[in-house]
mmCIF file of the N, C-alpha and C atoms, coordinates in Angstrom:
data_MODEL
# 
_entry.id   MODEL 
# 
loop_
_atom_site.group_PDB 
_atom_site.id 
_atom_site.type_symbol 
_atom_site.label_atom_id 
_atom_site.label_alt_id 
_atom_site.label_comp_id 
_atom_site.label_asym_id 
_atom_site.label_entity_id 
_atom_site.label_seq_id 
_atom_site.pdbx_PDB_ins_code 
_atom_site.Cartn_x 
_atom_site.Cartn_y 
_atom_site.Cartn_z 
_atom_site.occupancy 
_atom_site.B_iso_or_equiv 
_atom_site.pdbx_formal_charge 
_atom_site.auth_seq_id 
_atom_site.auth_comp_id 
_atom_site.auth_asym_id 
_atom_site.auth_atom_id 
_atom_site.pdbx_PDB_model_num 
ATOM 1   N N  . MET A 1 1  ? 10.040 -19.513 16.017 1.00 0.00 ? 1  MET A N  1 
ATOM 2   C CA . MET A 1 1  ? 9.381  -18.713 17.034 1.00 0.00 ? 1  MET A CA 1 
ATOM 3   C C  . MET A 1 1  ? 9.980  -17.310 17.026 1.00 0.00 ? 1  MET A C  1 
ATOM 4   N N  . ALA A 1 2  ? 9.129  -16.298 17.048 1.00 0.00 ? 2  ALA A N  1 
ATOM 5   C CA . ALA A 1 2  ? 9.585  -14.912 16.996 1.00 0.00 ? 2  ALA A CA 1 
ATOM 6   C C  . ALA A 1 2  ? 10.260 -14.519 18.308 1.00 0.00 ? 2  ALA A C  1 
ATOM 7   N N  . THR A 1 3  ? 11.281 -13.679 18.185 1.00 0.00 ? 3  THR A N  1 
ATOM 8   C CA . THR A 1 3  ? 11.968 -13.162 19.358 1.00 0.00 ? 3  THR A CA 1 
ATOM 9   C C  . THR A 1 3  ? 11.099 -12.095 20.004 1.00 0.00 ? 3  THR A C  1 
ATOM 10  N N  . LYS A 1 4  ? 10.929 -12.176 21.302 1.00 0.00 ? 4  LYS A N  1 
ATOM 11  C CA . LYS A 1 4  ? 10.138 -11.170 22.009 1.00 0.00 ? 4  LYS A CA 1 
ATOM 12  C C  . LYS A 1 4  ? 10.872 -9.834  21.958 1.00 0.00 ? 4  LYS A C  1 
ATOM 13  N N  . GLN A 1 5  ? 10.161 -8.806  21.568 1.00 0.00 ? 5  GLN A N  1 
ATOM 14  C CA . GLN A 1 5  ? 10.743 -7.478  21.468 1.00 0.00 ? 5  GLN A CA 1 
ATOM 15  C C  . GLN A 1 5  ? 10.761 -6.819  22.850 1.00 0.00 ? 5  GLN A C  1 
ATOM 16  N N  . PRO A 1 6  ? 11.772 -5.975  23.111 1.00 0.00 ? 6  PRO A N  1 
ATOM 17  C CA . PRO A 1 6  ? 11.819 -5.282  24.408 1.00 0.00 ? 6  PRO A CA 1 
ATOM 18  C C  . PRO A 1 6  ? 10.665 -4.291  24.544 1.00 0.00 ? 6  PRO A C  1 
ATOM 19  N N  . ARG A 1 7  ? 10.292 -3.988  25.768 1.00 0.00 ? 7  ARG A N  1 
ATOM 20  C CA . ARG A 1 7  ? 9.192  -3.033  26.012 1.00 0.00 ? 7  ARG A CA 1 
ATOM 21  C C  . ARG A 1 7  ? 9.538  -1.647  25.469 1.00 0.00 ? 7  ARG A C  1 
ATOM 22  N N  . HIS A 1 8  ? 10.776 -1.205  25.667 1.00 0.00 ? 8  HIS A N  1 
ATOM 23  C CA . HIS A 1 8  ? 11.248 0.084   25.156 1.00 0.00 ? 8  HIS A CA 1 
ATOM 24  C C  . HIS A 1 8  ? 12.525 -0.165  24.368 1.00 0.00 ? 8  HIS A C  1 
ATOM 25  N N  . ALA A 1 9  ? 12.622 0.430   23.185 1.00 0.00 ? 9  ALA A N  1 
ATOM 26  C CA . ALA A 1 9  ? 13.840 0.280   22.383 1.00 0.00 ? 9  ALA A CA 1 
ATOM 27  C C  . ALA A 1 9  ? 14.034 1.516   21.524 1.00 0.00 ? 9  ALA A C  1 
ATOM 28  N N  . THR A 1 10 ? 15.301 1.863   21.300 1.00 0.00 ? 10 THR A N  1 
ATOM 29  C CA . THR A 1 10 ? 15.651 2.950   20.391 1.00 0.00 ? 10 THR A CA 1 
ATOM 30  C C  . THR A 1 10 ? 16.399 2.334   19.221 1.00 0.00 ? 10 THR A C  1 
ATOM 31  N N  . TYR A 1 11 ? 15.974 2.690   18.025 1.00 0.00 ? 11 TYR A N  1 
ATOM 32  C CA . TYR A 1 11 ? 16.564 2.168   16.797 1.00 0.00 ? 11 TYR A CA 1 
ATOM 33  C C  . TYR A 1 11 ? 17.275 3.300   16.072 1.00 0.00 ? 11 TYR A C  1 
ATOM 34  N N  . ASN A 1 12 ? 18.535 3.087   15.719 1.00 0.00 ? 12 ASN A N  1 
ATOM 35  C CA . ASN A 1 12 ? 19.339 4.075   15.003 1.00 0.00 ? 12 ASN A CA 1 
ATOM 36  C C  . ASN A 1 12 ? 19.055 3.937   13.513 1.00 0.00 ? 12 ASN A C  1 
ATOM 37  N N  . CYS A 1 13 ? 18.664 5.044   12.892 1.00 0.00 ? 13 CYS A N  1 
ATOM 38  C CA . CYS A 1 13 ? 18.316 5.049   11.469 1.00 0.00 ? 13 CYS A CA 1 
ATOM 39  C C  . CYS A 1 13 ? 19.377 5.774   10.646 1.00 0.00 ? 13 CYS A C  1 
ATOM 40  N N  . GLY A 1 14 ? 20.619 5.798   11.131 1.00 0.00 ? 14 GLY A N  1 
ATOM 41  C CA . GLY A 1 14 ? 21.715 6.431   10.397 1.00 0.00 ? 14 GLY A CA 1 
ATOM 42  C C  . GLY A 1 14 ? 21.529 7.935   10.299 1.00 0.00 ? 14 GLY A C  1 
ATOM 43  N N  . GLU A 1 15 ? 21.720 8.477   9.102  1.00 0.00 ? 15 GLU A N  1 
ATOM 44  C CA . GLU A 1 15 ? 21.612 9.925   8.888  1.00 0.00 ? 15 GLU A CA 1 
ATOM 45  C C  . GLU A 1 15 ? 20.209 10.454  9.159  1.00 0.00 ? 15 GLU A C  1 
ATOM 46  N N  . ASP A 1 16 ? 19.221 9.561   9.178  1.00 0.00 ? 16 ASP A N  1 
ATOM 47  C CA . ASP A 1 16 ? 17.836 9.972   9.396  1.00 0.00 ? 16 ASP A CA 1 
ATOM 48  C C  . ASP A 1 16 ? 17.463 10.041  10.870 1.00 0.00 ? 16 ASP A C  1 
ATOM 49  N N  . GLY A 1 17 ? 18.449 9.896   11.757 1.00 0.00 ? 17 GLY A N  1 
ATOM 50  C CA . GLY A 1 17 ? 18.183 10.016  13.186 1.00 0.00 ? 17 GLY A CA 1 
ATOM 51  C C  . GLY A 1 17 ? 17.855 8.686   13.829 1.00 0.00 ? 17 GLY A C  1 
ATOM 52  N N  . ALA A 1 18 ? 16.846 8.684   14.679 1.00 0.00 ? 18 ALA A N  1 
ATOM 53  C CA . ALA A 1 18 ? 16.476 7.481   15.421 1.00 0.00 ? 18 ALA A CA 1 
ATOM 54  C C  . ALA A 1 18 ? 14.975 7.479   15.661 1.00 0.00 ? 18 ALA A C  1 
ATOM 55  N N  . ILE A 1 19 ? 14.462 6.304   15.962 1.00 0.00 ? 19 ILE A N  1 
ATOM 56  C CA . ILE A 1 19 ? 13.072 6.176   16.389 1.00 0.00 ? 19 ILE A CA 1 
ATOM 57  C C  . ILE A 1 19 ? 13.067 5.448   17.727 1.00 0.00 ? 19 ILE A C  1 
ATOM 58  N N  . SER A 1 20 ? 12.145 5.836   18.592 1.00 0.00 ? 20 SER A N  1 
ATOM 59  C CA . SER A 1 20 ? 11.956 5.153   19.867 1.00 0.00 ? 20 SER A CA 1 
ATOM 60  C C  . SER A 1 20 ? 10.637 4.407   19.789 1.00 0.00 ? 20 SER A C  1 
ATOM 61  N N  . VAL A 1 21 ? 10.652 3.165   20.245 1.00 0.00 ? 21 VAL A N  1 
ATOM 62  C CA . VAL A 1 21 ? 9.461  2.331   20.158 1.00 0.00 ? 21 VAL A CA 1 
ATOM 63  C C  . VAL A 1 21 ? 9.124  1.788   21.539 1.00 0.00 ? 21 VAL A C  1 
ATOM 64  N N  . GLU A 1 22 ? 7.878  1.987   21.952 1.00 0.00 ? 22 GLU A N  1 
ATOM 65  C CA . GLU A 1 22 ? 7.358  1.389   23.183 1.00 0.00 ? 22 GLU A CA 1 
ATOM 66  C C  . GLU A 1 22 ? 6.384  0.297   22.774 1.00 0.00 ? 22 GLU A C  1 
ATOM 67  N N  . ASN A 1 23 ? 6.705  -0.937  23.107 1.00 0.00 ? 23 ASN A N  1 
ATOM 68  C CA . ASN A 1 23 ? 5.863  -2.079  22.762 1.00 0.00 ? 23 ASN A CA 1 
ATOM 69  C C  . ASN A 1 23 ? 4.758  -2.203  23.802 1.00 0.00 ? 23 ASN A C  1 
ATOM 70  N N  . ARG A 1 24 ? 3.516  -2.077  23.346 1.00 0.00 ? 24 ARG A N  1 
ATOM 71  C CA . ARG A 1 24 ? 2.365  -2.165  24.249 1.00 0.00 ? 24 ARG A CA 1 
ATOM 72  C C  . ARG A 1 24 ? 1.557  -3.432  23.987 1.00 0.00 ? 24 ARG A C  1 
ATOM 73  N N  . SER A 1 25 ? 2.206  -4.479  23.531 1.00 0.00 ? 25 SER A N  1 
ATOM 74  C CA . SER A 1 25 ? 1.592  -5.784  23.285 1.00 0.00 ? 25 SER A CA 1 
ATOM 75  C C  . SER A 1 25 ? 0.745  -5.784  22.014 1.00 0.00 ? 25 SER A C  1 
ATOM 76  N N  . SER A 1 26 ? -0.433 -5.191  22.013 1.00 0.00 ? 26 SER A N  1 
ATOM 77  C CA . SER A 1 26 ? -1.272 -5.189  20.812 1.00 0.00 ? 26 SER A CA 1 
ATOM 78  C C  . SER A 1 26 ? -1.088 -3.927  19.976 1.00 0.00 ? 26 SER A C  1 
ATOM 79  N N  . SER A 1 27 ? -0.146 -3.068  20.388 1.00 0.00 ? 27 SER A N  1 
ATOM 80  C CA . SER A 1 27 ? 0.161  -1.852  19.632 1.00 0.00 ? 27 SER A CA 1 
ATOM 81  C C  . SER A 1 27 ? 1.558  -1.377  20.023 1.00 0.00 ? 27 SER A C  1 
ATOM 82  N N  . VAL A 1 28 ? 2.066  -0.408  19.275 1.00 0.00 ? 28 VAL A N  1 
ATOM 83  C CA . VAL A 1 28 ? 3.323  0.240   19.636 1.00 0.00 ? 28 VAL A CA 1 
ATOM 84  C C  . VAL A 1 28 ? 3.127  1.745   19.582 1.00 0.00 ? 28 VAL A C  1 
ATOM 85  N N  . ARG A 1 29 ? 3.895  2.447   20.391 1.00 0.00 ? 29 ARG A N  1 
ATOM 86  C CA . ARG A 1 29 ? 3.972  3.907   20.307 1.00 0.00 ? 29 ARG A CA 1 
ATOM 87  C C  . ARG A 1 29 ? 5.355  4.210   19.765 1.00 0.00 ? 29 ARG A C  1 
ATOM 88  N N  . LEU A 1 30 ? 5.404  4.880   18.621 1.00 0.00 ? 30 LEU A N  1 
ATOM 89  C CA . LEU A 1 30 ? 6.661  5.204   17.961 1.00 0.00 ? 30 LEU A CA 1 
ATOM 90  C C  . LEU A 1 30 ? 6.864  6.710   18.016 1.00 0.00 ? 30 LEU A C  1 
ATOM 91  N N  . VAL A 1 31 ? 8.063  7.147   18.393 1.00 0.00 ? 31 VAL A N  1 
ATOM 92  C CA . VAL A 1 31 ? 8.398  8.568   18.434 1.00 0.00 ? 31 VAL A CA 1 
ATOM 93  C C  . VAL A 1 31 ? 9.619  8.787   17.545 1.00 0.00 ? 31 VAL A C  1 
ATOM 94  N N  . GLU A 1 32 ? 9.472  9.690   16.572 1.00 0.00 ? 32 GLU A N  1 
ATOM 95  C CA . GLU A 1 32 ? 10.578 10.024  15.679 1.00 0.00 ? 32 GLU A CA 1 
ATOM 96  C C  . GLU A 1 32 ? 11.501 11.033  16.346 1.00 0.00 ? 32 GLU A C  1 
ATOM 97  N N  . ALA A 1 33 ? 12.708 11.187  15.805 1.00 0.00 ? 33 ALA A N  1 
ATOM 98  C CA . ALA A 1 33 ? 13.699 12.123  16.347 1.00 0.00 ? 33 ALA A CA 1 
ATOM 99  C C  . ALA A 1 33 ? 13.144 13.543  16.423 1.00 0.00 ? 33 ALA A C  1 
ATOM 100 N N  . GLU A 1 34 ? 12.285 13.916  15.464 1.00 0.00 ? 34 GLU A N  1 
ATOM 101 C CA . GLU A 1 34 ? 11.713 15.273  15.438 1.00 0.00 ? 34 GLU A CA 1 
ATOM 102 C C  . GLU A 1 34 ? 10.638 15.470  16.501 1.00 0.00 ? 34 GLU A C  1 
ATOM 103 N N  . GLY A 1 35 ? 10.224 14.378  17.155 1.00 0.00 ? 35 GLY A N  1 
ATOM 104 C CA . GLY A 1 35 ? 9.211  14.484  18.200 1.00 0.00 ? 35 GLY A CA 1 
ATOM 105 C C  . GLY A 1 35 ? 7.824  14.040  17.784 1.00 0.00 ? 35 GLY A C  1 
ATOM 106 N N  . ASP A 1 36 ? 7.605  13.779  16.483 1.00 0.00 ? 36 ASP A N  1 
ATOM 107 C CA . ASP A 1 36 ? 6.300  13.286  16.041 1.00 0.00 ? 36 ASP A CA 1 
ATOM 108 C C  . ASP A 1 36 ? 6.081  11.889  16.613 1.00 0.00 ? 36 ASP A C  1 
ATOM 109 N N  . SER A 1 37 ? 4.876  11.622  17.125 1.00 0.00 ? 37 SER A N  1 
ATOM 110 C CA . SER A 1 37 ? 4.608  10.302  17.693 1.00 0.00 ? 37 SER A CA 1 
ATOM 111 C C  . SER A 1 37 ? 3.380  9.680   17.040 1.00 0.00 ? 37 SER A C  1 
ATOM 112 N N  . TYR A 1 38 ? 3.374  8.358   17.027 1.00 0.00 ? 38 TYR A N  1 
ATOM 113 C CA . TYR A 1 38 ? 2.309  7.595   16.381 1.00 0.00 ? 38 TYR A CA 1 
ATOM 114 C C  . TYR A 1 38 ? 1.964  6.392   17.243 1.00 0.00 ? 38 TYR A C  1 
ATOM 115 N N  . GLU A 1 39 ? 0.686  6.085   17.336 1.00 0.00 ? 39 GLU A N  1 
ATOM 116 C CA . GLU A 1 39 ? 0.195  4.871   17.985 1.00 0.00 ? 39 GLU A CA 1 
ATOM 117 C C  . GLU A 1 39 ? -0.239 3.940   16.857 1.00 0.00 ? 39 GLU A C  1 
ATOM 118 N N  . LEU A 1 40 ? 0.449  2.808   16.723 1.00 0.00 ? 40 LEU A N  1 
ATOM 119 C CA . LEU A 1 40 ? 0.170  1.887   15.626 1.00 0.00 ? 40 LEU A CA 1 
ATOM 120 C C  . LEU A 1 40 ? -0.325 0.552   16.171 1.00 0.00 ? 40 LEU A C  1 
ATOM 121 N N  . PRO A 1 41 ? -1.511 0.108   15.735 1.00 0.00 ? 41 PRO A N  1 
ATOM 122 C CA . PRO A 1 41 ? -2.020 -1.189  16.188 1.00 0.00 ? 41 PRO A CA 1 
ATOM 123 C C  . PRO A 1 41 ? -1.313 -2.336  15.473 1.00 0.00 ? 41 PRO A C  1 
ATOM 124 N N  . ALA A 1 42 ? -1.308 -3.505  16.104 1.00 0.00 ? 42 ALA A N  1 
ATOM 125 C CA . ALA A 1 42 ? -0.785 -4.704  15.448 1.00 0.00 ? 42 ALA A CA 1 
ATOM 126 C C  . ALA A 1 42 ? -1.628 -4.956  14.199 1.00 0.00 ? 42 ALA A C  1 
ATOM 127 N N  . SER A 1 43 ? -0.978 -5.398  13.130 1.00 0.00 ? 43 SER A N  1 
ATOM 128 C CA . SER A 1 43 ? -1.678 -5.602  11.862 1.00 0.00 ? 43 SER A CA 1 
ATOM 129 C C  . SER A 1 43 ? -1.188 -6.881  11.197 1.00 0.00 ? 43 SER A C  1 
ATOM 130 N N  . PRO A 1 44 ? -1.978 -7.957  11.217 1.00 0.00 ? 44 PRO A N  1 
ATOM 131 C CA . PRO A 1 44 ? -3.300 -8.117  11.829 1.00 0.00 ? 44 PRO A CA 1 
ATOM 132 C C  . PRO A 1 44 ? -3.214 -8.122  13.364 1.00 0.00 ? 44 PRO A C  1 
ATOM 133 N N  . PRO A 1 45 ? -4.366 -8.062  14.038 1.00 0.00 ? 45 PRO A N  1 
ATOM 134 C CA . PRO A 1 45 ? -4.385 -7.899  15.499 1.00 0.00 ? 45 PRO A CA 1 
ATOM 135 C C  . PRO A 1 45 ? -3.583 -8.924  16.297 1.00 0.00 ? 45 PRO A C  1 
ATOM 136 N N  . THR A 1 46 ? -3.380 -10.124 15.779 1.00 0.00 ? 46 THR A N  1 
ATOM 137 C CA . THR A 1 46 ? -2.637 -11.154 16.515 1.00 0.00 ? 46 THR A CA 1 
ATOM 138 C C  . THR A 1 46 ? -1.130 -11.061 16.286 1.00 0.00 ? 46 THR A C  1 
ATOM 139 N N  . GLN A 1 47 ? -0.692 -10.141 15.463 1.00 0.00 ? 47 GLN A N  1 
ATOM 140 C CA . GLN A 1 47 ? 0.704  -9.991  15.070 1.00 0.00 ? 47 GLN A CA 1 
ATOM 141 C C  . GLN A 1 47 ? 1.539  -9.383  16.200 1.00 0.00 ? 47 GLN A C  1 
ATOM 142 N N  . THR A 1 48 ? 2.816  -9.777  16.294 1.00 0.00 ? 48 THR A N  1 
ATOM 143 C CA . THR A 1 48 ? 3.701  -9.187  17.305 1.00 0.00 ? 48 THR A CA 1 
ATOM 144 C C  . THR A 1 48 ? 4.929  -8.535  16.683 1.00 0.00 ? 48 THR A C  1 
ATOM 145 N N  . SER A 1 49 ? 4.964  -8.439  15.355 1.00 0.00 ? 49 SER A N  1 
ATOM 146 C CA . SER A 1 49 ? 6.116  -7.803  14.708 1.00 0.00 ? 49 SER A CA 1 
ATOM 147 C C  . SER A 1 49 ? 5.718  -6.808  13.625 1.00 0.00 ? 49 SER A C  1 
ATOM 148 N N  . ARG A 1 50 ? 4.438  -6.759  13.264 1.00 0.00 ? 50 ARG A N  1 
ATOM 149 C CA . ARG A 1 50 ? 3.973  -5.819  12.235 1.00 0.00 ? 50 ARG A CA 1 
ATOM 150 C C  . ARG A 1 50 ? 2.882  -4.936  12.812 1.00 0.00 ? 50 ARG A C  1 
ATOM 151 N N  . TYR A 1 51 ? 3.064  -3.643  12.619 1.00 0.00 ? 51 TYR A N  1 
ATOM 152 C CA . TYR A 1 51 ? 2.128  -2.662  13.156 1.00 0.00 ? 51 TYR A CA 1 
ATOM 153 C C  . TYR A 1 51 ? 1.864  -1.624  12.086 1.00 0.00 ? 51 TYR A C  1 
ATOM 154 N N  . GLY A 1 52 ? 0.658  -1.082  12.038 1.00 0.00 ? 52 GLY A N  1 
ATOM 155 C CA . GLY A 1 52 ? 0.431  -0.008  11.096 1.00 0.00 ? 52 GLY A CA 1 
ATOM 156 C C  . GLY A 1 52 ? -1.025 0.277   10.825 1.00 0.00 ? 52 GLY A C  1 
ATOM 157 N N  . GLU A 1 53 ? -1.232 1.439   10.204 1.00 0.00 ? 53 GLU A N  1 
ATOM 158 C CA . GLU A 1 53 ? -2.540 1.864   9.726  1.00 0.00 ? 53 GLU A CA 1 
ATOM 159 C C  . GLU A 1 53 ? -2.376 3.180   8.998  1.00 0.00 ? 53 GLU A C  1 
ATOM 160 N N  . GLY A 1 54 ? -3.281 3.463   8.082  1.00 0.00 ? 54 GLY A N  1 
ATOM 161 C CA . GLY A 1 54 ? -3.351 4.758   7.419  1.00 0.00 ? 54 GLY A CA 1 
ATOM 162 C C  . GLY A 1 54 ? -2.062 5.276   6.810  1.00 0.00 ? 54 GLY A C  1 
ATOM 163 N N  . GLY A 1 55 ? -1.348 4.460   6.053  1.00 0.00 ? 55 GLY A N  1 
ATOM 164 C CA . GLY A 1 55 ? -0.129 4.926   5.396  1.00 0.00 ? 55 GLY A CA 1 
ATOM 165 C C  . GLY A 1 55 ? 1.122  4.869   6.248  1.00 0.00 ? 55 GLY A C  1 
ATOM 166 N N  . LEU A 1 56 ? 1.024  4.280   7.441  1.00 0.00 ? 56 LEU A N  1 
ATOM 167 C CA . LEU A 1 56 ? 2.167  4.119   8.343  1.00 0.00 ? 56 LEU A CA 1 
ATOM 168 C C  . LEU A 1 56 ? 2.345  2.644   8.658  1.00 0.00 ? 56 LEU A C  1 
ATOM 169 N N  . ALA A 1 57 ? 3.593  2.174   8.680  1.00 0.00 ? 57 ALA A N  1 
ATOM 170 C CA . ALA A 1 57 ? 3.836  0.775   9.031  1.00 0.00 ? 57 ALA A CA 1 
ATOM 171 C C  . ALA A 1 57 ? 5.200  0.625   9.685  1.00 0.00 ? 57 ALA A C  1 
ATOM 172 N N  . LEU A 1 58 ? 5.268  -0.257  10.657 1.00 0.00 ? 58 LEU A N  1 
ATOM 173 C CA . LEU A 1 58 ? 6.512  -0.612  11.327 1.00 0.00 ? 58 LEU A CA 1 
ATOM 174 C C  . LEU A 1 58 ? 6.606  -2.134  11.340 1.00 0.00 ? 58 LEU A C  1 
ATOM 175 N N  . VAL A 1 59 ? 7.736  -2.651  10.848 1.00 0.00 ? 59 VAL A N  1 
ATOM 176 C CA . VAL A 1 59 ? 7.996  -4.091  10.885 1.00 0.00 ? 59 VAL A CA 1 
ATOM 177 C C  . VAL A 1 59 ? 9.262  -4.293  11.705 1.00 0.00 ? 59 VAL A C  1 
ATOM 178 N N  . VAL A 1 60 ? 9.155  -5.062  12.782 1.00 0.00 ? 60 VAL A N  1 
ATOM 179 C CA . VAL A 1 60 ? 10.286 -5.301  13.678 1.00 0.00 ? 60 VAL A CA 1 
ATOM 180 C C  . VAL A 1 60 ? 10.697 -6.763  13.551 1.00 0.00 ? 60 VAL A C  1 
ATOM 181 N N  . GLU A 1 61 ? 11.985 -6.980  13.278 1.00 0.00 ? 61 GLU A N  1 
ATOM 182 C CA . GLU A 1 61 ? 12.507 -8.344  13.173 1.00 0.00 ? 61 GLU A CA 1 
ATOM 183 C C  . GLU A 1 61 ? 13.885 -8.383  13.807 1.00 0.00 ? 61 GLU A C  1 
ATOM 184 N N  . GLY A 1 62 ? 13.978 -9.094  14.923 1.00 0.00 ? 62 GLY A N  1 
ATOM 185 C CA . GLY A 1 62 ? 15.254 -9.156  15.632 1.00 0.00 ? 62 GLY A CA 1 
ATOM 186 C C  . GLY A 1 62 ? 15.675 -7.770  16.093 1.00 0.00 ? 62 GLY A C  1 
ATOM 187 N N  . ARG A 1 63 ? 16.880 -7.341  15.671 1.00 0.00 ? 63 ARG A N  1 
ATOM 188 C CA . ARG A 1 63 ? 17.402 -6.031  16.070 1.00 0.00 ? 63 ARG A CA 1 
ATOM 189 C C  . ARG A 1 63 ? 17.107 -4.948  15.035 1.00 0.00 ? 63 ARG A C  1 
ATOM 190 N N  . GLU A 1 64 ? 16.342 -5.275  13.997 1.00 0.00 ? 64 GLU A N  1 
ATOM 191 C CA . GLU A 1 64 ? 16.038 -4.312  12.938 1.00 0.00 ? 64 GLU A CA 1 
ATOM 192 C C  . GLU A 1 64 ? 14.581 -3.892  12.959 1.00 0.00 ? 64 GLU A C  1 
ATOM 193 N N  . ALA A 1 65 ? 14.356 -2.652  12.540 1.00 0.00 ? 65 ALA A N  1 
ATOM 194 C CA . ALA A 1 65 ? 13.004 -2.133  12.383 1.00 0.00 ? 65 ALA A CA 1 
ATOM 195 C C  . ALA A 1 65 ? 12.930 -1.424  11.037 1.00 0.00 ? 65 ALA A C  1 
ATOM 196 N N  . LEU A 1 66 ? 11.896 -1.714  10.276 1.00 0.00 ? 66 LEU A N  1 
ATOM 197 C CA . LEU A 1 66 ? 11.643 -1.043  9.010  1.00 0.00 ? 66 LEU A CA 1 
ATOM 198 C C  . LEU A 1 66 ? 10.475 -0.098  9.233  1.00 0.00 ? 66 LEU A C  1 
ATOM 199 N N  . TRP A 1 67 ? 10.715 1.207   9.112  1.00 0.00 ? 67 TRP A N  1 
ATOM 200 C CA . TRP A 1 67 ? 9.717  2.251   9.373  1.00 0.00 ? 67 TRP A CA 1 
ATOM 201 C C  . TRP A 1 67 ? 9.301  2.844   8.035  1.00 0.00 ? 67 TRP A C  1 
ATOM 202 N N  . MET A 1 68 ? 8.006  2.739   7.720  1.00 0.00 ? 68 MET A N  1 
ATOM 203 C CA . MET A 1 68 ? 7.483  3.205   6.437  1.00 0.00 ? 68 MET A CA 1 
ATOM 204 C C  . MET A 1 68 ? 6.373  4.221   6.647  1.00 0.00 ? 68 MET A C  1 
ATOM 205 N N  . LYS A 1 69 ? 6.518  5.350   5.952  1.00 0.00 ? 69 LYS A N  1 
ATOM 206 C CA . LYS A 1 69 ? 5.522  6.418   5.967  1.00 0.00 ? 69 LYS A CA 1 
ATOM 207 C C  . LYS A 1 69 ? 5.185  6.746   4.526  1.00 0.00 ? 69 LYS A C  1 
ATOM 208 N N  . ALA A 1 70 ? 3.905  6.806   4.197  1.00 0.00 ? 70 ALA A N  1 
ATOM 209 C CA . ALA A 1 70 ? 3.484  7.134   2.838  1.00 0.00 ? 70 ALA A CA 1 
ATOM 210 C C  . ALA A 1 70 ? 4.127  8.450   2.416  1.00 0.00 ? 70 ALA A C  1 
ATOM 211 N N  . GLY A 1 71 ? 4.704  8.475   1.212  1.00 0.00 ? 71 GLY A N  1 
ATOM 212 C CA . GLY A 1 71 ? 5.325  9.685   0.693  1.00 0.00 ? 71 GLY A CA 1 
ATOM 213 C C  . GLY A 1 71 ? 6.779  9.853   1.073  1.00 0.00 ? 71 GLY A C  1 
ATOM 214 N N  . SER A 1 72 ? 7.328  8.942   1.887  1.00 0.00 ? 72 SER A N  1 
ATOM 215 C CA . SER A 1 72 ? 8.731  9.014   2.318  1.00 0.00 ? 72 SER A CA 1 
ATOM 216 C C  . SER A 1 72 ? 9.429  7.697   2.002  1.00 0.00 ? 72 SER A C  1 
ATOM 217 N N  . GLU A 1 73 ? 10.756 7.769   1.867  1.00 0.00 ? 73 GLU A N  1 
ATOM 218 C CA . GLU A 1 73 ? 11.545 6.554   1.680  1.00 0.00 ? 73 GLU A CA 1 
ATOM 219 C C  . GLU A 1 73 ? 11.478 5.719   2.962  1.00 0.00 ? 73 GLU A C  1 
ATOM 220 N N  . PRO A 1 74 ? 11.347 4.391   2.853  1.00 0.00 ? 74 PRO A N  1 
ATOM 221 C CA . PRO A 1 74 ? 11.377 3.545   4.052  1.00 0.00 ? 74 PRO A CA 1 
ATOM 222 C C  . PRO A 1 74 ? 12.732 3.661   4.755  1.00 0.00 ? 74 PRO A C  1 
ATOM 223 N N  . LEU A 1 75 ? 12.724 3.580   6.070  1.00 0.00 ? 75 LEU A N  1 
ATOM 224 C CA . LEU A 1 75 ? 13.954 3.643   6.861  1.00 0.00 ? 75 LEU A CA 1 
ATOM 225 C C  . LEU A 1 75 ? 14.234 2.282   7.484  1.00 0.00 ? 75 LEU A C  1 
ATOM 226 N N  . THR A 1 76 ? 15.450 1.796   7.321  1.00 0.00 ? 76 THR A N  1 
ATOM 227 C CA . THR A 1 76 ? 15.887 0.593   8.016  1.00 0.00 ? 76 THR A CA 1 
ATOM 228 C C  . THR A 1 76 ? 16.711 1.046   9.211  1.00 0.00 ? 76 THR A C  1 
ATOM 229 N N  . CYS A 1 77 ? 16.271 0.654   10.394 1.00 0.00 ? 77 CYS A N  1 
ATOM 230 C CA . CYS A 1 77 ? 16.892 1.112   11.635 1.00 0.00 ? 77 CYS A CA 1 
ATOM 231 C C  . CYS A 1 77 ? 17.322 -0.106  12.456 1.00 0.00 ? 77 CYS A C  1 
ATOM 232 N N  . VAL A 1 78 ? 18.380 0.058   13.263 1.00 0.00 ? 78 VAL A N  1 
ATOM 233 C CA . VAL A 1 78 ? 18.873 -1.044  14.097 1.00 0.00 ? 78 VAL A CA 1 
ATOM 234 C C  . VAL A 1 78 ? 19.027 -0.590  15.545 1.00 0.00 ? 78 VAL A C  1 
ATOM 235 N N  . ARG A 1 79 ? 18.840 -1.550  16.471 1.00 0.00 ? 79 ARG A N  1 
ATOM 236 C CA . ARG A 1 79 ? 19.031 -1.232  17.893 1.00 0.00 ? 79 ARG A CA 1 
ATOM 237 C C  . ARG A 1 79 ? 20.278 -1.902  18.392 1.00 0.00 ? 79 ARG A C  1 
# 
């Protein structure tokens, strides 16, 4: 059984800063350290740990989050 993710969490991505994630049940709002924000739907819709669309993806497992943006190295972040 998957661990329920907190409604609000900040994940430390080391030298790459941090990401803030607001869990909205069927989607997440992710804000990068630079201030860029993204609304990512669950993918597939029934999923509670994978979110993404259009070259963006977030996978949350336990205390780790993998943040992927097309054209950039994936970031492994921890809370």
